[in-house]
Legacy VTK file of the C-alpha trace (Angstrom):
# vtk DataFile Version 3.0
C-alpha trace
ASCII
DATASET POLYDATA
POINTS 440 float
0.145 0.315 0.311
1.137 3.385 -0.723
2.074 5.174 2.542
0.773 8.407 0.647
-2.881 7.205 0.471
-2.825 4.945 3.706
-4.813 5.807 6.615
-2.275 4.866 9.194
1.498 5.992 9.220
3.856 3.264 8.606
5.357 2.426 12.126
1.179 2.312 13.315
0.715 -1.006 10.860
2.221 -4.215 11.938
3.975 -6.832 9.823
1.639 -8.545 7.421
1.017 -11.994 8.096
1.810 -14.742 5.478
-0.512 -15.467 2.797
0.020 -19.574 3.857
-0.505 -18.335 7.840
-4.005 -16.352 6.839
-5.275 -18.976 4.443
-7.141 -21.203 7.007
-9.108 -18.118 7.880
-9.381 -16.028 4.869
-13.094 -16.148 3.407
-12.065 -17.461 -0.027
-11.399 -20.743 1.895
-14.734 -21.092 3.772
-16.629 -19.461 0.939
-15.102 -22.660 -1.350
-15.800 -25.037 1.892
-19.456 -23.571 1.808
-19.835 -24.492 -1.673
-18.385 -28.102 -1.357
-20.829 -28.784 1.423
-23.630 -27.568 -0.202
-22.573 -29.457 -3.371
-23.825 -32.485 -1.994
-27.542 -31.988 -1.271
-27.628 -29.679 -4.579
-25.991 -32.564 -6.596
-27.884 -35.021 -4.641
-31.320 -33.206 -6.196
-30.050 -32.795 -9.512
-28.877 -36.544 -9.897
-32.054 -37.704 -8.443
-33.915 -35.637 -10.834
-31.831 -36.399 -13.999
-32.292 -40.634 -13.462
-36.130 -39.703 -13.167
-35.997 -37.871 -16.152
-34.102 -40.165 -18.215
-36.184 -43.173 -16.627
-39.308 -41.729 -17.065
-38.763 -40.489 -21.088
-37.253 -43.987 -21.660
-40.335 -46.009 -20.371
-42.888 -43.733 -22.023
-41.305 -43.365 -25.597
-43.122 -46.680 -26.658
-46.305 -44.308 -26.306
-44.663 -40.994 -27.904
-45.290 -39.278 -24.722
-41.757 -39.463 -23.512
-40.203 -37.088 -26.484
-42.383 -34.379 -24.634
-41.429 -35.609 -21.152
-37.631 -35.312 -21.980
-37.709 -32.234 -23.184
-39.684 -31.106 -19.716
-37.450 -32.801 -18.027
-34.248 -31.041 -19.918
-35.709 -27.584 -19.683
-36.178 -28.273 -15.845
-32.397 -29.338 -16.145
-31.516 -26.041 -17.217
-33.420 -24.767 -14.552
-30.984 -26.454 -12.071
-28.301 -25.080 -13.920
-29.361 -21.728 -13.517
-29.156 -22.014 -9.626
-25.665 -23.694 -10.255
-24.696 -20.836 -11.852
-25.943 -18.179 -9.120
-24.153 -20.585 -6.592
-20.943 -20.543 -8.234
-20.873 -16.768 -8.882
-21.454 -15.932 -5.306
-19.081 -18.633 -3.393
-16.479 -19.670 -6.138
-16.334 -15.975 -7.898
-16.913 -17.674 -11.362
-19.160 -15.669 -13.851
-20.483 -17.811 -16.392
-23.173 -16.260 -19.210
-26.443 -18.084 -19.559
-26.662 -20.164 -22.636
-28.630 -19.102 -25.754
-32.202 -19.613 -24.925
-34.226 -22.124 -27.246
-35.733 -20.400 -30.027
-38.290 -22.996 -31.764
-38.085 -22.894 -35.544
-41.960 -23.503 -35.773
-45.047 -22.247 -33.593
-46.356 -25.072 -31.343
-45.942 -27.907 -28.869
-43.618 -29.883 -31.593
-41.566 -27.072 -32.756
-40.589 -26.000 -29.224
-39.952 -29.908 -28.030
-37.777 -30.266 -31.278
-35.741 -26.938 -30.389
-35.039 -28.121 -26.475
-33.899 -31.407 -28.154
-31.833 -30.262 -30.491
-30.205 -27.623 -27.861
-26.524 -28.897 -26.765
-26.889 -26.640 -23.843
-30.021 -28.864 -22.830
-27.955 -31.737 -22.793
-24.881 -30.610 -21.262
-27.029 -29.226 -18.499
-28.520 -33.002 -17.954
-24.647 -34.060 -17.869
-23.462 -32.062 -15.677
-26.631 -33.490 -13.184
-25.233 -36.689 -13.984
-21.263 -36.029 -13.374
-21.684 -33.751 -10.786
-23.019 -35.971 -7.976
-20.437 -38.294 -7.739
-17.734 -35.846 -7.897
-19.302 -33.458 -5.316
-19.872 -36.253 -2.824
-16.157 -37.313 -2.990
-14.714 -33.644 -3.063
-16.561 -32.892 0.437
-15.930 -35.881 2.196
-12.340 -35.716 1.220
-11.869 -31.923 1.732
-13.927 -32.436 5.476
-11.626 -35.474 6.251
-8.434 -33.853 5.622
-9.102 -30.870 7.506
-10.808 -32.468 10.336
-7.860 -34.902 10.897
-5.525 -31.827 10.185
-7.219 -29.464 13.128
-7.906 -32.597 15.644
-3.941 -33.401 15.337
-3.227 -29.836 15.503
-4.866 -29.334 19.019
-3.795 -33.391 20.183
-1.902 -31.929 23.243
-5.166 -30.779 24.150
-7.331 -33.771 24.345
-4.077 -36.565 24.487
-5.321 -36.907 28.323
-8.675 -38.625 27.034
-6.875 -41.682 25.728
-5.632 -43.008 29.441
-8.697 -41.511 31.161
-11.402 -42.891 29.127
-9.790 -45.446 26.345
-7.013 -47.517 28.777
-4.323 -46.847 26.712
-1.398 -44.269 27.343
-2.029 -42.189 24.067
-3.015 -42.281 20.463
-2.106 -45.620 18.576
-0.049 -45.403 15.786
0.518 -48.963 15.094
-0.416 -52.259 16.951
-1.029 -56.040 17.014
-3.697 -56.501 18.409
-2.022 -58.269 21.202
-1.558 -54.938 23.365
1.867 -54.290 21.707
2.028 -51.162 19.333
3.386 -47.789 19.499
1.427 -44.823 21.104
1.788 -41.032 20.742
2.396 -40.446 24.498
5.760 -38.870 24.880
6.128 -35.239 24.691
8.070 -35.367 21.585
5.796 -37.517 19.860
2.770 -35.385 21.381
4.501 -32.175 19.374
5.568 -33.803 16.240
1.822 -34.931 15.972
0.872 -31.408 16.493
3.392 -30.155 13.705
1.857 -32.558 11.301
-1.722 -31.529 12.202
-0.262 -27.590 11.368
1.160 -28.891 8.034
-2.366 -30.458 7.171
-4.578 -27.200 8.595
-2.205 -24.824 6.217
-2.536 -27.493 3.372
-6.299 -27.908 3.427
-7.261 -24.428 1.986
-4.920 -25.286 -1.181
-6.623 -28.831 -1.392
-10.033 -27.317 -1.076
-9.267 -24.719 -3.809
-7.706 -27.818 -5.944
-11.258 -29.375 -5.648
-13.228 -26.420 -6.635
-11.056 -26.186 -9.359
-12.939 -29.451 -10.725
-16.373 -27.650 -9.807
-15.221 -24.642 -12.189
-14.476 -26.518 -14.990
-17.749 -28.176 -14.588
-19.783 -25.009 -14.518
-17.714 -23.287 -17.574
-17.792 -26.496 -19.540
-21.676 -27.818 -19.122
-23.673 -24.821 -17.965
-22.625 -21.925 -20.128
-22.680 -21.217 -23.759
-20.930 -23.564 -26.211
-17.687 -22.188 -27.166
-19.121 -21.821 -30.940
-22.211 -19.988 -29.194
-19.541 -17.603 -27.754
-17.667 -17.241 -30.608
-20.828 -16.128 -32.536
-21.375 -13.613 -30.082
-18.048 -12.147 -29.545
-18.182 -11.645 -33.593
-21.502 -10.118 -33.590
-20.020 -7.684 -30.979
-17.100 -7.300 -33.160
-19.098 -6.284 -36.131
-20.760 -3.678 -34.361
-17.552 -1.953 -33.369
-16.600 -2.328 -37.044
-19.569 -0.693 -38.431
-19.135 1.954 -35.467
-15.680 2.863 -36.606
-16.316 2.681 -40.209
-19.005 5.094 -39.409
-17.148 7.339 -37.233
-14.384 7.325 -39.749
-16.711 8.504 -42.819
-18.128 11.272 -40.523
-14.187 12.304 -39.925
-13.462 12.350 -43.460
-17.062 14.495 -44.121
-16.007 16.917 -41.705
-12.216 17.077 -42.778
-14.005 17.789 -46.513
-16.526 20.126 -45.697
-14.716 22.242 -42.728
-11.109 22.069 -44.597
-10.403 21.327 -48.400
-14.270 22.274 -49.491
-14.145 25.676 -47.710
-11.118 26.770 -49.060
-11.925 25.616 -52.555
-15.089 27.854 -52.294
-13.242 30.640 -51.105
-10.978 30.191 -53.946
-13.724 29.900 -56.265
-14.825 33.357 -55.026
-11.565 35.192 -55.118
-11.056 34.212 -58.748
-14.263 35.567 -59.570
-13.477 38.625 -57.894
-10.055 38.624 -59.827
-11.818 38.055 -63.140
-14.252 41.119 -62.762
-11.023 43.316 -61.694
-8.668 42.358 -64.125
-9.666 44.721 -67.045
-10.191 47.652 -64.470
-7.289 47.040 -61.863
-4.494 44.538 -63.411
-2.512 44.900 -60.222
-5.283 44.328 -57.806
-6.126 41.056 -60.005
-2.904 39.941 -59.948
-2.495 39.838 -56.225
-5.651 38.308 -55.717
-4.873 35.340 -58.216
-1.275 35.267 -56.289
-3.548 34.723 -52.769
-5.460 32.353 -54.685
-2.530 30.202 -55.981
-1.559 29.946 -51.789
-4.814 28.787 -51.119
-4.595 25.940 -53.786
-1.147 24.959 -52.177
-2.930 24.700 -48.894
-6.173 23.412 -50.097
-3.568 20.474 -52.076
-1.677 19.933 -48.645
-4.920 19.554 -46.749
-6.092 17.048 -49.301
-2.979 15.073 -49.249
-3.017 14.962 -45.235
-6.669 13.874 -45.638
-5.515 10.961 -48.030
-2.820 10.137 -46.090
-4.987 9.533 -42.950
-7.232 7.273 -45.262
-4.400 5.076 -46.639
-0.726 6.341 -47.059
0.478 5.713 -50.183
3.894 4.811 -48.813
2.229 2.134 -46.908
0.959 0.878 -50.133
4.233 1.141 -51.969
7.058 0.621 -49.418
5.320 -1.487 -46.406
5.140 -0.973 -43.064
9.041 -0.079 -42.131
9.049 3.020 -44.519
5.539 4.313 -43.888
6.264 4.226 -39.815
9.780 6.166 -40.450
8.011 8.418 -42.344
5.400 8.831 -39.428
7.852 9.145 -36.963
9.590 12.091 -38.578
6.484 13.777 -38.471
5.605 13.338 -34.382
7.054 16.360 -32.270
8.927 13.919 -30.327
12.244 12.195 -31.540
11.158 8.520 -32.328
13.079 5.337 -33.037
11.731 2.813 -35.530
12.737 -0.276 -35.655
10.806 -2.948 -37.462
11.875 -6.442 -37.941
9.619 -8.378 -40.905
10.510 -10.787 -43.297
7.703 -10.248 -45.348
4.796 -8.164 -45.362
1.624 -9.052 -43.554
-1.944 -8.723 -45.139
-2.846 -5.277 -46.317
-5.752 -4.677 -43.809
-3.403 -5.981 -41.100
-0.618 -3.828 -42.081
-3.190 -0.582 -42.442
-4.110 -1.394 -38.805
-0.743 -1.517 -37.246
0.117 1.655 -38.924
-2.956 3.270 -37.372
-2.466 1.996 -34.145
1.248 3.103 -34.076
-0.172 6.618 -35.359
-2.422 7.079 -32.916
-0.030 6.156 -29.990
2.290 8.502 -31.380
0.078 11.516 -31.431
-0.986 10.413 -27.703
2.734 10.879 -26.882
2.971 14.231 -28.455
-0.395 15.421 -26.687
-0.287 13.870 -23.211
3.187 12.192 -22.793
5.704 15.170 -22.104
8.077 12.762 -23.225
11.795 13.186 -24.272
12.187 10.471 -26.841
9.688 7.335 -27.928
10.568 4.134 -29.365
8.524 1.707 -31.850
9.240 -1.889 -32.208
7.820 -3.654 -34.888
7.923 -7.763 -35.234
6.506 -11.229 -35.974
5.995 -13.827 -33.321
4.437 -17.197 -34.835
1.015 -16.127 -36.165
1.151 -12.660 -34.245
2.275 -9.054 -35.469
3.661 -7.539 -32.474
3.852 -3.669 -31.813
5.824 -1.895 -29.035
5.338 1.798 -28.835
7.235 3.209 -25.339
8.227 6.808 -24.364
9.975 8.217 -21.204
6.966 10.413 -20.289
4.837 11.166 -17.203
2.739 7.784 -17.525
-0.420 7.377 -16.111
-2.234 5.783 -19.192
-5.106 3.327 -19.034
-7.489 1.813 -21.220
-10.805 2.558 -18.872
-13.652 3.874 -20.918
-13.792 6.864 -22.358
-10.093 7.106 -22.897
-8.718 7.178 -26.457
-6.720 3.943 -25.626
-10.213 2.462 -24.792
-11.558 3.402 -28.690
-8.173 1.621 -29.731
-8.351 -1.332 -27.761
-12.138 -2.339 -28.993
-10.767 -1.824 -32.671
-7.869 -4.299 -31.959
-10.536 -6.643 -30.400
-12.746 -6.665 -33.544
-9.562 -8.281 -35.611
-8.672 -10.580 -32.908
-6.155 -8.449 -31.683
-5.338 -7.058 -28.012
-3.617 -4.117 -26.273
-1.780 -3.843 -23.322
-0.858 -0.810 -21.392
1.708 -0.752 -18.850
2.229 2.858 -17.630
2.218 3.777 -13.772
2.320 7.345 -12.663
5.748 8.860 -13.352
6.611 6.633 -15.995
7.497 5.114 -18.121
5.051 4.046 -20.450
4.973 1.060 -22.993
2.144 0.086 -24.952
2.069 -3.332 -26.929
-0.564 -4.156 -29.596
-0.711 -7.324 -30.775
-2.560 -8.556 -34.296
-3.066 -11.500 -35.959
-0.678 -12.667 -39.063
-2.552 -12.924 -42.060
-0.327 -12.832 -44.848
LINES 1 441
440 0 1 2 3 4 5 6 7 8 9 10 11 12 13 14 15 16 17 18 19 20 21 22 23 24 25 26 27 28 29 30 31 32 33 34 35 36 37 38 39 40 41 42 43 44 45 46 47 48 49 50 51 52 53 54 55 56 57 58 59 60 61 62 63 64 65 66 67 68 69 70 71 72 73 74 75 76 77 78 79 80 81 82 83 84 85 86 87 88 89 90 91 92 93 94 95 96 97 98 99 100 101 102 103 104 105 106 107 108 109 110 111 112 113 114 115 116 117 118 119 120 121 122 123 124 125 126 127 128 129 130 131 132 133 134 135 136 137 138 139 140 141 142 143 144 145 146 147 148 149 150 151 152 153 154 155 156 157 158 159 160 161 162 163 164 165 166 167 168 169 170 171 172 173 174 175 176 177 178 179 180 181 182 183 184 185 186 187 188 189 190 191 192 193 194 195 196 197 198 199 200 201 202 203 204 205 206 207 208 209 210 211 212 213 214 215 216 217 218 219 220 221 222 223 224 225 226 227 228 229 230 231 232 233 234 235 236 237 238 239 240 241 242 243 244 245 246 247 248 249 250 251 252 253 254 255 256 257 258 259 260 261 262 263 264 265 266 267 268 269 270 271 272 273 274 275 276 277 278 279 280 281 282 283 284 285 286 287 288 289 290 291 292 293 294 295 296 297 298 299 300 301 302 303 304 305 306 307 308 309 310 311 312 313 314 315 316 317 318 319 320 321 322 323 324 325 326 327 328 329 330 331 332 333 334 335 336 337 338 339 340 341 342 343 344 345 346 347 348 349 350 351 352 353 354 355 356 357 358 359 360 361 362 363 364 365 366 367 368 369 370 371 372 373 374 375 376 377 378 379 380 381 382 383 384 385 386 387 388 389 390 391 392 393 394 395 396 397 398 399 400 401 402 403 404 405 406 407 408 409 410 411 412 413 414 415 416 417 418 419 420 421 422 423 424 425 426 427 428 429 430 431 432 433 434 435 436 437 438 439
């Protein structure tokens, strides 16, 4: 914790307890153990329900009633799966999205029955009901036994006196032959070692419980959530929306730049040339001066059109590739930029364009906000990924929170299966890494 934002001075805070010693008393451990405890009745209910549904529908198949019964049973399994997702979200911090709802292709009862039976999510919920019961029973018994033995051995010095007083033996029997001969934990050394073993089991208990609940997390994610295909379709739909919004924003920007820039200058140029034409006979010197001013406006308008065309897709990128294009981009930056491009061949034109404009936007941020003395741009290929690294020695503090320019850039990269990672502590330096798929 930063002492500048702490509620207490450093000398008022005690030393932090190691994680291993805190784990048996942490909230996460007890939430996970509660999950294992509640899994037994919940899994028993779901297992009995699944067996009843399968048995009843199979027995009624001869009368055709079994098919609607099976469909109704699958819907019920989906309802129980909703409770399991809520329980996992509350106790295991596993946020699993609901699977896609059943959408009948035809109206009526049979259309609904057919949609339920063809739904992979419905069958996965039924499979979860069958598989989770034996695992839940094993996990709870193992975790409870492991931890209970650990706590019992840890406090063995407190209850070792019960053996000579009530069991007619000197202590806890570790080994015996059935004829009164054996090894008992009755000496101070043996009692101390027993307590030490119990301490180790108690400290290992939270990690055992966490490992057992990891299997529950896998089952919930794999069987009670949407299928990988449905998740991918949802991601593609979201990415498509981002691409459409980005394209619309770019078109509005181009229209605004044309309307406010080059178009306005060309209109003014036409008016100036008209006035010069009228004055040509009366005042040739004034007309010549106006033509000279119009010539300057033409140069300015041409420069704005070149800048606008470069913003759409620079010609140097098409003709010479990413390395020269980024070098030209760095030369226009207000901060000295060193560019290093290590590519054996060019990626697809679309990926090349996205990489160029990603670096362009990052260098604009460096120029406007970073207060940096220098910056670097590194581009290389790793397996099937195109890697970009833009770093500077500025003040830092960059982030991808909603509303920031980097947030919009991260969304654009995500729309093509890219990734943006920002490392920018307060005070700097800043390193922004972008990954793009390599599509040669």
